[in-house]
C-alpha positions as CSV (number, residue, x, y, z in Angstrom):
1,M,261.4,163.4,165.0
2,L,259.4,164.0,161.9
3,D,261.4,167.7,159.9
4,L,259.0,170.1,159.6
5,G,259.9,171.2,156.6
6,R,258.5,167.7,154.8
7,L,255.8,168.0,157.2
8,R,254.8,171.7,155.4
9,A,255.3,170.6,152.0
10,L,252.8,168.3,152.4
11,H,250.8,170.3,154.2
12,A,250.9,172.4,151.1
13,V,250.3,169.8,148.8
14,A,247.1,168.9,150.7
15,V,245.5,172.2,150.8
16,H,246.9,173.3,147.0
17,G,246.1,169.5,145.6
18,S,248.8,169.6,143.6
19,V,252.7,169.0,144.0
20,G,253.2,171.7,141.2
21,A,250.2,173.7,143.0
22,A,252.7,173.5,146.7
23,A,255.4,174.4,145.1
24,T,254.6,177.2,143.6
25,A,253.0,178.4,147.1
26,L,255.9,177.2,148.7
27,G,258.3,179.1,146.6
28,Y,259.8,175.8,145.3
29,T,260.4,173.7,142.2
30,P,258.1,171.1,141.9
31,S,261.1,168.5,142.1
32,A,262.1,169.8,145.8
33,V,259.0,168.7,146.7
34,S,258.3,165.9,145.7
35,Q,262.1,165.1,146.9
36,Q,260.6,166.9,150.7
37,I,257.6,164.1,150.6
38,A,259.7,161.4,149.4
39,K,262.0,161.4,151.9
40,L,258.6,162.0,154.7
41,E,258.1,158.8,153.3
42,R,261.0,156.9,154.0
43,E,260.9,158.9,157.7
44,T,257.4,157.7,158.5
45,R,257.6,154.0,156.6
46,T,254.5,154.8,155.2
47,T,253.2,155.8,151.3
48,L,251.5,159.0,151.7
49,L,251.1,160.2,147.1
50,E,250.3,157.8,144.9
51,R,249.7,158.3,141.3
52,S,245.8,159.3,140.0
53,G,245.4,160.3,136.1
54,R,248.3,162.8,135.8
55,G,248.4,164.2,139.4
56,V,248.6,162.8,143.2
57,R,246.3,161.9,145.2
58,L,247.0,162.0,149.7
59,T,246.5,158.3,151.2
60,D,244.6,158.1,155.0
61,D,247.5,158.3,156.4
62,A,248.9,161.6,154.7
63,H,245.8,163.3,155.6
64,Q,246.1,162.6,158.8
65,L,250.1,163.6,158.8
66,A,248.8,167.1,157.4
67,A,246.2,167.9,159.8
68,T,248.9,167.3,162.2
69,A,251.0,169.3,160.6
70,R,248.8,171.9,160.1
71,Q,248.7,172.4,163.9
72,L,252.3,172.0,164.1
73,L,252.7,174.8,161.7
74,A,250.5,177.0,163.5
75,L,252.3,176.4,167.0
76,V,255.4,177.4,164.6
77,E,253.3,180.4,163.8
78,E,252.6,181.6,167.5
79,A,256.4,181.0,168.3
80,E,257.6,183.6,165.6
81,V,254.6,186.5,166.7
82,R,256.3,186.3,170.2
83,I,259.6,186.3,169.1
84,E,258.8,189.4,166.8
85,E,257.0,191.1,169.3
86,R,259.9,190.8,171.5
87,R,262.0,192.4,169.4
88,G,259.7,195.0,169.0
89,R,259.8,195.5,165.3
90,P,258.6,194.1,161.7
91,A,260.8,190.9,160.6
92,G,260.4,187.4,158.9
93,R,258.8,186.0,156.0
94,L,255.3,187.7,155.3
95,A,253.1,185.6,152.6
96,I,251.0,188.0,150.9
97,G,247.9,187.1,148.8
98,C,246.1,189.5,146.5
99,F,243.9,189.8,143.6
100,A,244.7,191.1,140.2
101,S,243.8,195.2,140.1
102,A,245.2,195.2,142.9
103,A,248.0,193.2,142.5
104,R,249.0,196.3,139.7
105,G,248.1,198.8,141.3
106,L,248.0,199.0,144.6
107,M,251.0,196.3,146.0
108,P,254.2,197.4,143.7
109,R,253.9,200.8,145.7
110,A,253.3,199.3,149.4
111,L,255.8,196.4,148.6
112,A,258.2,199.2,148.3
113,E,257.5,201.3,151.0
114,L,257.0,198.2,153.4
115,A,261.0,197.8,152.3
116,R,262.5,201.0,152.7
117,L,261.1,201.4,155.9
118,H,261.3,197.8,157.6
119,P,263.9,195.7,155.6
120,D,264.0,192.9,157.7
121,V,260.8,192.4,156.4
122,D,260.8,189.6,153.6
123,A,257.5,190.0,152.1
124,R,256.2,187.5,148.8
125,L,253.0,188.8,146.7
126,T,251.0,185.8,145.3
127,E,248.2,187.0,142.5
128,V,244.9,185.3,143.6
129,D,241.0,185.7,143.4
130,P,239.2,186.9,146.6
131,H,237.8,183.9,147.0
132,V,240.6,181.9,146.9
133,S,243.3,184.6,149.6
134,I,240.8,184.4,152.3
135,D,240.9,180.2,152.4
136,L,244.4,180.6,152.2
137,V,244.6,183.0,154.9
138,A,242.4,180.5,157.3
139,R,244.2,177.9,156.5
140,G,247.4,179.2,157.2
141,V,248.9,178.7,154.0
142,I,249.3,183.1,153.4
143,D,249.3,185.6,156.6
144,L,247.9,188.4,154.4
145,A,245.3,188.6,152.1
146,V,244.3,191.7,149.8
147,A,240.9,190.7,149.1
148,H,238.2,192.8,147.5
149,D,233.9,193.0,148.0
150,W,230.9,194.6,146.2
151,D,228.1,196.1,148.1
152,I,225.8,193.1,147.3
153,A,227.7,190.4,147.2
154,P,230.0,190.4,151.0
155,L,232.8,187.8,151.2
156,P,231.8,185.7,153.9
157,V,235.0,185.9,156.9
158,P,235.5,182.5,158.5
159,P,236.3,181.9,162.3
160,G,239.3,183.0,163.3
161,V,240.1,185.2,160.5
162,E,240.1,189.3,161.2
163,Q,240.0,192.1,158.6
164,A,240.3,195.8,158.0
165,V,239.4,198.5,155.5
166,I,241.8,199.4,153.3
167,G,239.4,201.8,151.6
168,D,237.2,201.9,148.6
169,D,237.5,201.8,144.6
170,L,235.3,203.4,142.6
171,C,233.8,201.7,139.3
172,D,232.6,202.8,135.6
173,I,230.9,201.6,132.8
174,L,233.2,201.7,129.5
175,V,231.7,201.8,126.1
176,H,232.8,202.6,122.5
177,R,233.3,206.7,122.0
178,D,230.7,205.6,119.1
179,H,228.7,204.0,121.2
180,P,225.0,205.8,122.1
181,L,225.8,205.9,125.8
182,A,229.2,207.3,125.2
183,A,227.7,211.4,125.0
184,R,226.1,210.3,128.5
185,E,227.3,212.1,131.9
186,S,225.6,209.5,133.6
187,V,223.3,206.4,133.0
188,R,221.1,204.0,135.7
189,R,220.7,200.3,135.6
190,E,217.9,199.9,133.8
191,E,219.2,201.5,130.7
192,L,221.2,199.0,130.2
193,A,218.7,195.9,129.3
194,A,220.3,195.7,125.5
195,E,223.6,195.7,125.9
196,R,226.5,193.0,125.1
197,W,228.5,192.4,128.5
198,I,232.1,191.9,128.6
199,S,232.4,190.3,132.0
200,Q,235.2,188.2,133.8
201,P,234.0,184.1,134.2
202,P,231.2,183.0,136.3
203,G,232.4,182.7,140.4
204,T,234.7,186.0,140.3
205,V,233.9,188.4,142.4
206,C,232.6,191.0,140.0
207,H,231.2,188.5,137.7
208,D,228.5,187.6,140.4
209,W,227.7,191.5,141.0
210,L,227.0,192.1,138.1
211,T,224.8,189.2,137.1
212,R,223.1,190.0,140.9
213,T,222.8,193.4,140.2
214,L,221.0,193.7,136.8
215,R,219.3,190.5,137.3
216,A,217.8,192.2,140.2
217,T,216.6,195.3,137.8
218,G,214.2,192.8,135.9
219,F,216.8,191.7,133.1
220,E,218.9,188.8,132.4
221,P,222.8,190.4,131.3
222,L,223.8,189.0,127.8
223,I,227.6,188.3,128.6
224,V,229.4,187.4,125.3
225,H,233.3,188.1,126.2
226,Q,234.7,187.2,129.3
227,A,237.7,188.0,130.3
228,E,239.8,187.9,133.4
229,E,242.2,190.7,132.9
230,N,240.6,194.2,133.1
231,H,243.1,195.2,131.1
232,T,241.3,192.4,128.6
233,Q,238.1,194.1,129.1
234,V,239.5,197.3,127.8
235,A,239.8,196.2,124.5
236,L,237.4,194.7,123.6
237,V,235.5,197.5,124.3
238,A,238.1,199.5,122.4
239,A,237.1,197.1,119.8
240,G,233.6,198.1,119.8
241,L,232.7,194.1,120.8
242,G,230.6,195.4,124.4
243,I,230.5,196.8,127.1
244,A,232.2,195.9,130.5
245,L,232.0,197.3,134.2
246,V,235.7,198.0,135.3
247,P,237.4,199.5,138.7
248,R,239.4,201.8,138.4
249,L,241.9,200.8,141.1
250,G,244.9,199.6,138.4
251,R,243.0,200.7,134.7
252,G,245.7,202.5,133.7
253,A,244.3,205.5,131.4
254,L,242.0,204.4,128.6
255,P,242.7,204.4,125.1
256,P,241.2,206.7,122.7
257,E,238.4,204.7,121.9
258,V,236.7,204.5,124.9
259,V,235.1,206.8,127.0
260,P,234.0,205.8,130.8
261,V,230.8,206.7,131.8
262,R,229.5,206.8,135.5
263,L,226.5,204.6,136.1
264,D,224.3,205.6,138.8
265,P,224.4,204.2,141.6
266,M,227.7,204.2,141.1
267,P,229.3,200.8,141.9
268,T,231.8,200.2,144.8
269,R,233.8,197.9,145.6
270,R,235.4,197.6,149.2
271,L,239.3,196.7,149.6
272,H,239.8,195.0,152.7
273,A,243.4,193.4,154.6
274,M,242.7,189.9,156.1
275,W,244.7,187.7,158.6
276,R,244.7,185.0,161.1
277,T,243.8,186.2,164.6
278,G,246.5,184.1,165.8
279,A,248.9,186.2,163.7
280,A,247.0,189.6,164.6
281,R,250.5,190.8,167.2
282,R,252.9,190.0,165.2
283,P,254.5,193.8,163.8
284,A,255.1,192.3,159.8
285,I,251.4,192.3,159.6
286,R,250.1,194.9,161.6
287,E,252.4,197.3,160.0
288,T,251.6,196.4,156.1
289,V,248.3,197.0,157.1
290,R,249.1,200.6,158.1
291,T,250.8,201.2,154.5
292,L,247.9,200.0,152.6
293,Q,245.5,202.5,154.4
294,E,248.3,205.5,154.5
295,L,248.9,204.8,150.7
296,W,245.7,204.0,149.6
297,P,244.0,207.4,149.2
298,G,247.0,209.0,146.7
299,I,245.8,205.7,144.6
300,A,242.0,206.2,145.0
301,A,243.2,210.1,143.5
302,V,244.9,209.0,141.0
303,G,241.9,206.2,139.6
304,D,239.8,208.9,139.5
305,S,242.3,211.3,137.4
306,C,242.4,208.1,134.9
307,A,238.1,208.2,135.0
308,G,238.1,210.8,132.2
309,P,235.7,213.8,133.1
């Protein structure tokens, strides 16, 4: 009989594309994942991984087995959901994927509250881009995603995934205190054509929103610096190297060199919790979503207080 843990390891490599990434997702070492797959190869008398440059690739037999593993893991999830339902209380491991600023500004309080109220839930957080986290939920790699989208760039929700709104996060234009816009209470998008921008890299939700929005006003934004972390963007603004559009969640207090200016109309990104339809009855997911929604008003209020006058 094939070992479920070894099938889980193979499935993780198939989803994440490498032994190292699979190990990170599973909470193992790369050596442990390799050992699991080596044992699976002996059990099946089949080569599952082949060297490809510095990495590995799945053989055709491995792809077939990984597809079967996905089906088996879905059945195991259904069994776990039913057991948890019968207990009537949240329990078990809960893998959560979350984007960076929510991982910093929202999840520490949410996870601490969840641990206090439901000590039988073993919640584990991984920081991941929203586009990626939704796909990981759909594939059954993680149980719950905290993602965000913008008014003009909604995230596509694949079949078999459900969602609930957590709340809305406001965004400000950040400028150096000596910038001409620093004395303004608000600025319209059409006035920003000549600015030098600091942005997240292409392919991220925030970058896509910035470029699409400014192009709609008739000009191509001049992006001179790219940084994934909002704190890095703030530091670049503080050095007078450009302006940035930065959400309030997880931003914290701004340095004295940086001034927030309201963009009219103000951009808003919406936070969502997403999970598989098959796990919707699971008490651990329901309680986690409820905790996130109940904490959000207080989190958002703290963000407003950090936005300046």
